[in-house]
N, C-alpha and C positions, 0 to 999 in steps of 0.2 A: 353128865356135867356136875363138879361138885363147887358150883360158884356162889356165891353168895355176891346179890344185888343191892345196893340200895339207894335209894333214892328221896329225893326232898325238895319240896315245891311251897315257896311262901308266896303266894298270892290273894288278891283280894277280888271278889266280883264276879261273876255268874260266867260258868264256861257250860256250853251245849253244844252237840253237832247236829246240825240245822245242812239240809238239803232243801233248796228250791227246785224246783223245774216245772218247766211248760212251755207250754205253747200257743201263741195267739195268730187266728190266720183272718186278715183283716180285707177286705175287697180293696181293688186299685180301680176305681170308677175310671179313670182316663185309659188304662190299659186295656179293660173291660169293653168301653166303647171301641179302641182302636180295632179289637180282635173279633168283636162281632158286630160293629157296625153302630149299632143302639146300644141306650140302656139296658142292660140285663140283669136281674136280681143275684145273690150269692146261692140265694137258697134254690134257683131256680138251676142255675150252672150246675152247683155239687150232688142235684137231687137226680140229675139228667133230665130235665124238662126241657133246655134250651138244645138245638141243634149245635152237632159239631162243625163248628167255620172250617171252611178249604186249609188253610193254616193248620188244623191241630189234628188232619186227616194221617199224617204220618204218624205222630206222635200217638193216637190212638190204636194204629196199627201196632208199633212197635210195643206197648203196652198189653195189646192183647196174644203179640206171640209169644212174650216171654213168660202171661199166664199160662199160657197152652206147653211152652217148654218145663215149666214148674210141673207141670197137673204130670207130663208125660215121665218125668225123671221122680216124683212120689211115688209113680204107681208099678216101678221098678224093684 
C-alpha cells in the first residue's frame, strides 16, 4: 500500500498503559463453621490438615476423576 497516514494529537497530561490484576482468597467463617461443624483455620483447610466433610466427598471425587482423566489424556 502506498498510503500516507498523518495523525495529530494535542493533549496534556500523562498517558500510561496499566493493568492491575490479582485475587484475594478470604475465609468466610460462617460458611466454614457450617461445613466443618466447628472453627477451622483456612491454613489447615487449604494445606490438607483438615478432614474432608461428608458434604465435600462428591466434589473431591470429581476433582480426582478429572485429574486422572487429564493424566490419561496427557500420556497419549
